[in-house]
C-alpha atoms as a printed R data frame, in Angstrom:
    type eleno elety resid chain resno       x       y       z
1   ATOM     1    CA   MET     A     1   3.915  10.790 -17.377
2   ATOM     2    CA   ASN     A     2   7.370  11.564 -15.875
3   ATOM     3    CA   LYS     A     3   9.006   8.928 -13.741
4   ATOM     4    CA   LYS     A     4   8.335   9.808 -10.033
5   ATOM     5    CA   LYS     A     5  11.153  10.449  -7.678
6   ATOM     6    CA   ILE     A     6  10.722   7.803  -5.090
7   ATOM     7    CA   SER     A     7  12.999   7.951  -2.073
8   ATOM     8    CA   PHE     A     8  11.280   5.763   0.466
9   ATOM     9    CA   TYR     A     9  12.907   2.408  -0.413
10  ATOM    10    CA   LYS     A    10  16.338   1.024  -0.955
11  ATOM    11    CA   ASN     A    11  15.671  -2.137  -2.915
12  ATOM    12    CA   ARG     A    12  12.746  -3.947  -4.508
13  ATOM    13    CA   VAL     A    13  10.930  -4.534  -1.246
14  ATOM    14    CA   CYS     A    14   9.635  -1.780   1.053
15  ATOM    15    CA   LEU     A    15   7.598  -2.340   4.118
16  ATOM    16    CA   ASN     A    16   4.350  -0.580   4.828
17  ATOM    17    CA   VAL     A    17   3.360  -0.807   8.497
18  ATOM    18    CA   LEU     A    18   1.219   1.229  10.905
19  ATOM    19    CA   ALA     A    19   2.450   3.209  13.846
20  ATOM    20    CA   LYS     A    20   0.542   4.092  17.001
21  ATOM    21    CA   ASP     A    21   2.233   7.505  17.404
22  ATOM    22    CA   LEU     A    22   5.208   9.487  16.110
23  ATOM    23    CA   LYS     A    23   7.622   7.884  18.555
24  ATOM    24    CA   ASN     A    24   6.608   4.433  17.282
25  ATOM    25    CA   ALA     A    25   6.972   5.683  13.697
26  ATOM    26    CA   LYS     A    26  10.536   6.872  14.298
27  ATOM    27    CA   GLU     A    27  11.484   3.555  15.907
28  ATOM    28    CA   ILE     A    28  10.089   1.746  12.886
29  ATOM    29    CA   ILE     A    29  12.069   3.900  10.530
30  ATOM    30    CA   GLU     A    30  15.262   3.311  12.468
31  ATOM    31    CA   ALA     A    31  14.667  -0.431  12.623
32  ATOM    32    CA   THR     A    32  14.272  -0.679   8.837
33  ATOM    33    CA   GLU     A    33  17.058   1.742   7.926
34  ATOM    34    CA   GLY     A    34  14.399   3.960   6.334
35  ATOM    35    CA   ASN     A    35  13.195   1.173   4.002
36  ATOM    36    CA   VAL     A    36   9.598   1.711   5.019
37  ATOM    37    CA   VAL     A    37   6.514   3.918   4.721
38  ATOM    38    CA   VAL     A    38   4.578   4.309   7.924
39  ATOM    39    CA   GLY     A    39   0.835   4.331   7.588
40  ATOM    40    CA   ILE     A    40  -1.450   6.973   9.169
41  ATOM    41    CA   LEU     A    41  -5.044   6.109   8.728
42  ATOM    42    CA   SER     A    42  -7.392   8.903   7.667
43  ATOM    43    CA   LYS     A    43 -10.197   7.011   9.381
44  ATOM    44    CA   ASN     A    44  -8.620   7.700  12.790
45  ATOM    45    CA   PHE     A    45  -9.302  11.430  12.500
46  ATOM    46    CA   PRO     A    46 -12.563  13.326  12.980
47  ATOM    47    CA   ASN     A    47 -11.901  15.854  10.296
48  ATOM    48    CA   ASP     A    48  -9.469  17.090   7.663
49  ATOM    49    CA   LYS     A    49  -7.835  19.750   9.764
50  ATOM    50    CA   THR     A    50  -7.017  17.416  12.668
51  ATOM    51    CA   ALA     A    51  -5.606  14.872  10.132
52  ATOM    52    CA   TYR     A    52  -3.614  17.505   8.230
53  ATOM    53    CA   ASP     A    53  -1.953  18.987  11.392
54  ATOM    54    CA   GLU     A    54  -0.872  15.507  12.640
55  ATOM    55    CA   MET     A    55   0.216  14.241   9.228
56  ATOM    56    CA   THR     A    56   2.172  17.373   8.434
57  ATOM    57    CA   LYS     A    57   4.041  16.917  11.827
58  ATOM    58    CA   TRP     A    58   4.801  13.221  11.007
59  ATOM    59    CA   LYS     A    59   5.983  14.184   7.496
60  ATOM    60    CA   LYS     A    60   8.385  16.793   8.808
61  ATOM    61    CA   GLU     A    61   9.849  14.630  11.609
62  ATOM    62    CA   THR     A    62  10.161  11.427   9.553
63  ATOM    63    CA   ASN     A    63  11.628  13.015   6.396
64  ATOM    64    CA   ASN     A    64   8.384  12.128   4.645
65  ATOM    65    CA   LYS     A    65   8.258   8.425   5.325
66  ATOM    66    CA   ILE     A    66   4.503   8.519   5.630
67  ATOM    67    CA   SER     A    67   1.628   6.733   3.881
68  ATOM    68    CA   ILE     A    68  -1.882   8.094   4.085
69  ATOM    69    CA   GLY     A    69  -4.239   5.131   4.530
70  ATOM    70    CA   LEU     A    70  -7.914   4.632   4.167
71  ATOM    71    CA   GLY     A    71  -8.521   2.357   7.208
72  ATOM    72    CA   ALA     A    72  -9.170  -1.376   6.425
73  ATOM    73    CA   GLY     A    73  -9.638  -0.382   2.738
74  ATOM    74    CA   ASP     A    74 -12.831   1.590   3.640
75  ATOM    75    CA   PRO     A    75 -14.083   3.126   0.363
76  ATOM    76    CA   ASN     A    76 -15.884   5.919   2.308
77  ATOM    77    CA   GLN     A    77 -12.444   7.343   3.198
78  ATOM    78    CA   SER     A    78 -11.570   7.763  -0.425
79  ATOM    79    CA   TYR     A    79 -12.374  11.513  -0.689
80  ATOM    80    CA   MET     A    80 -10.732  12.402   2.566
81  ATOM    81    CA   VAL     A    81  -7.503  10.637   1.439
82  ATOM    82    CA   ALA     A    82  -7.648  12.551  -1.874
83  ATOM    83    CA   ARG     A    83  -8.025  15.863  -0.177
84  ATOM    84    CA   LEU     A    84  -5.328  15.253   2.351
85  ATOM    85    CA   SER     A    85  -2.811  13.807  -0.179
86  ATOM    86    CA   LYS     A    86  -3.019  16.932  -2.331
87  ATOM    87    CA   LYS     A    87  -2.310  19.112   0.746
88  ATOM    88    CA   VAL     A    88   0.173  16.972   2.687
89  ATOM    89    CA   LYS     A    89   1.931  15.527  -0.326
90  ATOM    90    CA   PRO     A    90   2.954  12.288   1.514
91  ATOM    91    CA   ALA     A    91   5.516   9.830   0.048
92  ATOM    92    CA   HIS     A    92   2.727   7.307  -0.430
93  ATOM    93    CA   ALA     A    93  -1.109   7.196  -0.529
94  ATOM    94    CA   ASN     A    94  -3.628   4.425  -0.567
95  ATOM    95    CA   GLN     A    95  -6.697   4.639  -2.765
96  ATOM    96    CA   VAL     A    96  -9.661   2.688  -4.050
97  ATOM    97    CA   PHE     A    97  -9.896   2.089  -7.761
98  ATOM    98    CA   THR     A    98 -12.166   5.116  -8.420
99  ATOM    99    CA   GLY     A    99 -10.178   7.419  -6.168
100 ATOM   100    CA   VAL     A   100  -6.760   7.375  -7.947
101 ATOM   101    CA   GLY     A   101  -7.556  10.234 -10.434
102 ATOM   102    CA   LEU     A   102  -8.957  12.377  -7.624
103 ATOM   103    CA   THR     A   103  -5.666  11.980  -5.681
104 ATOM   104    CA   VAL     A   104  -3.305  12.965  -8.482
105 ATOM   105    CA   ASN     A   105  -2.282  16.542  -7.817
106 ATOM   106    CA   ASP     A   106  -0.385  17.226 -10.968
107 ATOM   107    CA   PHE     A   107  -0.317  14.438 -13.631
108 ATOM   108    CA   GLU     A   108   3.004  15.519 -15.087
109 ATOM   109    CA   LYS     A   109   4.751  16.094 -11.759
110 ATOM   110    CA   ASN     A   110   3.251  14.188  -8.801
111 ATOM   111    CA   ASP     A   111   5.765  12.789  -6.365
112 ATOM   112    CA   THR     A   112   3.182  11.002  -4.235
113 ATOM   113    CA   PHE     A   113   3.211   7.320  -4.977
114 ATOM   114    CA   ILE     A   114  -0.429   6.252  -5.332
115 ATOM   115    CA   ASN     A   115  -1.664   2.710  -5.092
116 ATOM   116    CA   CYS     A   116  -4.921   1.410  -6.400
117 ATOM   117    CA   LEU     A   117  -7.114  -1.137  -4.512
118 ATOM   118    CA   VAL     A   118  -8.358  -4.121  -6.496
119 ATOM   119    CA   SER     A   119  -9.796  -7.269  -4.954
120 ATOM   120    CA   PRO     A   120  -9.562 -11.000  -5.534
121 ATOM   121    CA   THR     A   121 -12.392 -12.531  -7.514
122 ATOM   122    CA   GLY     A   122 -11.870 -16.254  -7.072
123 ATOM   123    CA   LYS     A   123 -10.955 -16.348 -10.768
124 ATOM   124    CA   PRO     A   124  -7.231 -16.245 -11.386
125 ATOM   125    CA   GLY     A   125  -6.289 -13.540 -13.907
126 ATOM   126    CA   TYR     A   126  -9.204 -11.312 -13.057
127 ATOM   127    CA   VAL     A   127  -9.650  -8.584 -10.391
128 ATOM   128    CA   LYS     A   128 -12.566  -6.666  -8.982
129 ATOM   129    CA   ILE     A   129 -12.367  -2.937  -9.649
130 ATOM   130    CA   ASN     A   130 -15.600  -1.599  -8.143
131 ATOM   131    CA   THR     A   131 -13.961  -0.742  -4.863
132 ATOM   132    CA   GLY     A   132 -15.148   2.852  -4.599
133 ATOM   133    CA   PRO     A   133 -17.664   4.421  -2.240
134 ATOM   134    CA   LEU     A   134 -20.669   3.894  -4.498
135 ATOM   135    CA   SER     A   135 -19.540   1.073  -6.781
136 ATOM   136    CA   SER     A   136 -18.560  -1.220  -3.876
137 ATOM   137    CA   SER     A   137 -22.137  -1.119  -2.508
138 ATOM   138    CA   ILE     A   138 -23.578  -2.763  -5.658
139 ATOM   139    CA   LYS     A   139 -24.499  -6.371  -4.822
140 ATOM   140    CA   ASN     A   140 -23.976  -9.292  -7.127
141 ATOM   141    CA   GLU     A   141 -22.895  -7.193 -10.025
142 ATOM   142    CA   ASP     A   142 -19.122  -6.767  -9.540
143 ATOM   143    CA   ALA     A   143 -16.952  -5.177 -12.214
144 ATOM   144    CA   ILE     A   144 -14.538  -8.018 -13.029
145 ATOM   145    CA   VAL     A   145 -11.626  -7.061 -15.259
146 ATOM   146    CA   GLU     A   146  -8.675  -8.918 -16.713
147 ATOM   147    CA   VAL     A   147  -5.625  -7.915 -14.597
148 ATOM   148    CA   ASN     A   148  -3.497  -6.621 -17.498
149 ATOM   149    CA   THR     A   149  -6.357  -4.347 -18.560
150 ATOM   150    CA   ALA     A   150  -6.823  -3.216 -14.945
151 ATOM   151    CA   ILE     A   151  -3.157  -2.188 -14.775
152 ATOM   152    CA   GLN     A   152  -3.422  -0.201 -17.913
153 ATOM   153    CA   ILE     A   153  -6.471   1.656 -16.603
154 ATOM   154    CA   ILE     A   154  -4.626   2.431 -13.371
155 ATOM   155    CA   LYS     A   155  -1.820   3.882 -15.402
156 ATOM   156    CA   ASP     A   156  -4.244   5.961 -17.402
157 ATOM   157    CA   MET     A   157  -5.490   7.402 -14.139
158 ATOM   158    CA   GLY     A   158  -1.984   8.272 -12.877
159 ATOM   159    CA   GLY     A   159  -1.711   5.381 -10.356
160 ATOM   160    CA   ASP     A   160   1.579   3.605  -9.549
161 ATOM   161    CA   SER     A   161   0.770   0.162  -8.122
162 ATOM   162    CA   ILE     A   162  -1.894  -2.420  -7.550
163 ATOM   163    CA   LYS     A   163  -2.933  -2.913  -3.957
164 ATOM   164    CA   PHE     A   164  -4.233  -6.509  -3.908
165 ATOM   165    CA   PHE     A   165  -6.693  -6.593  -1.032
166 ATOM   166    CA   PRO     A   166  -7.888  -8.535   0.818
167 ATOM   167    CA   MET     A   167  -5.426 -11.405   0.210
168 ATOM   168    CA   ASN     A   168  -6.577 -13.222   3.349
169 ATOM   169    CA   GLY     A   169  -3.048 -14.602   3.798
170 ATOM   170    CA   MET     A   170  -2.232 -17.529   1.528
171 ATOM   171    CA   SER     A   171  -5.811 -18.269   0.608
172 ATOM   172    CA   THR     A   172  -5.596 -16.263  -2.677
173 ATOM   173    CA   LEU     A   173  -1.981 -17.238  -3.579
174 ATOM   174    CA   GLU     A   174  -2.863 -18.575  -7.085
175 ATOM   175    CA   GLU     A   175  -4.630 -15.351  -8.007
176 ATOM   176    CA   TYR     A   176  -1.765 -13.372  -6.497
177 ATOM   177    CA   LYS     A   177   0.860 -15.209  -8.552
178 ATOM   178    CA   ILE     A   178  -1.005 -14.120 -11.750
179 ATOM   179    CA   VAL     A   179  -1.311 -10.553 -10.548
180 ATOM   180    CA   ALA     A   180   2.470 -10.538  -9.795
181 ATOM   181    CA   ARG     A   181   3.197 -11.883 -13.304
182 ATOM   182    CA   ALA     A   182   1.084  -9.173 -14.869
183 ATOM   183    CA   CYS     A   183   2.776  -6.461 -12.792
184 ATOM   184    CA   ALA     A   184   6.176  -7.676 -13.974
185 ATOM   185    CA   ARG     A   185   5.026  -7.818 -17.573
186 ATOM   186    CA   ASN     A   186   3.692  -4.208 -17.342
187 ATOM   187    CA   ASN     A   187   6.623  -2.906 -15.267
188 ATOM   188    CA   PHE     A   188   4.219  -2.011 -12.464
189 ATOM   189    CA   SER     A   189   4.475  -2.199  -8.727
190 ATOM   190    CA   LEU     A   190   2.494  -4.527  -6.414
191 ATOM   191    CA   GLU     A   191   1.266  -4.106  -2.849
192 ATOM   192    CA   PRO     A   192   0.064  -7.410  -1.272
193 ATOM   193    CA   THR     A   193  -2.212  -6.644   1.644
194 ATOM   194    CA   GLY     A   194  -4.378  -8.587   4.091
195 ATOM   195    CA   GLY     A   195  -3.459 -11.371   6.422
196 ATOM   196    CA   ILE     A   196   0.323 -11.084   5.956
197 ATOM   197    CA   ASP     A   197   2.323 -12.194   8.979
198 ATOM   198    CA   LEU     A   198   5.791 -13.422  10.008
199 ATOM   199    CA   GLU     A   199   4.934 -16.946   8.903
200 ATOM   200    CA   ASN     A   200   3.830 -16.254   5.354
201 ATOM   201    CA   PHE     A   201   5.696 -12.982   4.680
202 ATOM   202    CA   GLU     A   202   8.757 -14.560   3.042
203 ATOM   203    CA   GLU     A   203   6.736 -16.780   0.679
204 ATOM   204    CA   ILE     A   204   4.452 -13.937  -0.464
205 ATOM   205    CA   ILE     A   205   7.428 -11.641  -1.157
206 ATOM   206    CA   LYS     A   206   9.364 -14.440  -2.906
207 ATOM   207    CA   VAL     A   207   6.458 -15.052  -5.334
208 ATOM   208    CA   ALA     A   208   6.625 -11.418  -6.469
209 ATOM   209    CA   LEU     A   209  10.469 -11.388  -6.614
210 ATOM   210    CA   ASP     A   210  10.527 -14.574  -8.659
211 ATOM   211    CA   GLU     A   211   8.092 -13.078 -11.139
212 ATOM   212    CA   LYS     A   212  10.470 -10.016 -11.292
213 ATOM   213    CA   VAL     A   213   7.977  -7.415 -10.034
214 ATOM   214    CA   PRO     A   214   9.996  -4.137 -10.051
215 ATOM   215    CA   LEU     A   215   8.768  -2.951  -6.554
216 ATOM   216    CA   ILE     A   216   6.904  -4.844  -3.802
217 ATOM   217    CA   ILE     A   217   5.362  -2.939  -0.959
218 ATOM   218    CA   PRO     A   218   3.810  -5.496   1.518
219 ATOM   219    CA   HIS     A   219   1.380  -4.118   4.054
220 ATOM   220    CA   VAL     A   220   1.890  -5.859   7.399
221 ATOM   221    CA   TYR     A   221  -0.498  -4.499   9.962
222 ATOM   222    CA   ASN     A   222  -2.476  -6.315  12.649
223 ATOM   223    CA   SER     A   223  -0.175  -9.358  12.940
224 ATOM   224    CA   ILE     A   224   2.684  -7.207  14.268
225 ATOM   225    CA   ILE     A   225   0.706  -4.836  16.468
226 ATOM   226    CA   ASP     A   226   0.930  -5.439  20.186
227 ATOM   227    CA   LYS     A   227  -2.699  -5.966  21.392
228 ATOM   228    CA   GLN     A   228  -2.044  -4.381  24.847
229 ATOM   229    CA   SER     A   229  -0.037  -1.269  23.893
230 ATOM   230    CA   GLY     A   230  -1.447  -0.706  20.431
231 ATOM   231    CA   GLU     A   231   2.111  -0.129  19.184
232 ATOM   232    CA   THR     A   232   3.633  -1.915  16.155
233 ATOM   233    CA   SER     A   233   6.221  -4.288  17.616
234 ATOM   234    CA   ILE     A   234   9.709  -3.098  16.782
235 ATOM   235    CA   GLU     A   235  11.095  -6.568  17.333
236 ATOM   236    CA   LYS     A   236   8.639  -8.019  14.793
237 ATOM   237    CA   VAL     A   237   9.468  -5.174  12.348
238 ATOM   238    CA   LYS     A   238  13.170  -6.071  12.793
239 ATOM   239    CA   GLN     A   239  12.309  -9.720  11.948
240 ATOM   240    CA   LEU     A   240  10.522  -8.692   8.814
241 ATOM   241    CA   TYR     A   241  13.396  -6.493   7.697
242 ATOM   242    CA   LYS     A   242  15.849  -9.215   8.427
243 ATOM   243    CA   ILE     A   243  13.968 -11.467   5.992
244 ATOM   244    CA   ILE     A   244  14.113  -8.705   3.349
245 ATOM   245    CA   ARG     A   245  17.812  -8.218   3.918
246 ATOM   246    CA   GLY     A   246  18.333 -11.934   3.585
247 ATOM   247    CA   MET     A   247  16.803 -11.903   0.184
248 ATOM   248    CA   PHE     A   248  19.262  -9.263  -1.070
249 ATOM   249    CA   TYR     A   249  22.302  -9.044   1.036
250 ATOM   250    CA   GLU     A   250  23.002 -12.223   3.032
């Protein structure tokens, strides 16, 4: 597959955060000097048309700095994300393991960067891949796969990164380290997600940088959203971006 033209990041770390509205999204992009993809959750829309109209507007007014999201990793949103991604062609899309192939519009020329959700297992070096609408509902019979093998399957499907979710902050750090090592070994991108905040952000990113992961896209959501306004805090976004800049420029 041809190397995708990715223009949404400036160095090896690119933020992925939510925005309440287009105004909030533009403020986030300005605060990060464009080194971000702003998430729009498919789950927040009643149907495809409403979502398409809003996402197309955001795409145009943000120079396509948008990421189509599931919504808390909800596998039932997989098909909606696949349909919307093919029409909207966002910079970035979130998918469950079984939804990656459905989201690839043209295997040889697909500029949307597609992640693939795998989950911790409690066993370092192995990840859970039954994260799809049907497969995730199977109880006590998870599909546990060695992480290097999982990465190769994701590549076979046309995916671009592992979304390691839910991390639950630092509680899965040992598993995360091995996933990061495998991503580096396979020249693959990594998207740590779940429970990341201003306190643990730097350590989580440093683990992946030390392992030499080529691109890290940390998802920082609820911890930086103002509970009253529902907006992502621009001050907290600036703090996160300052940490990133400190790793590369200061």
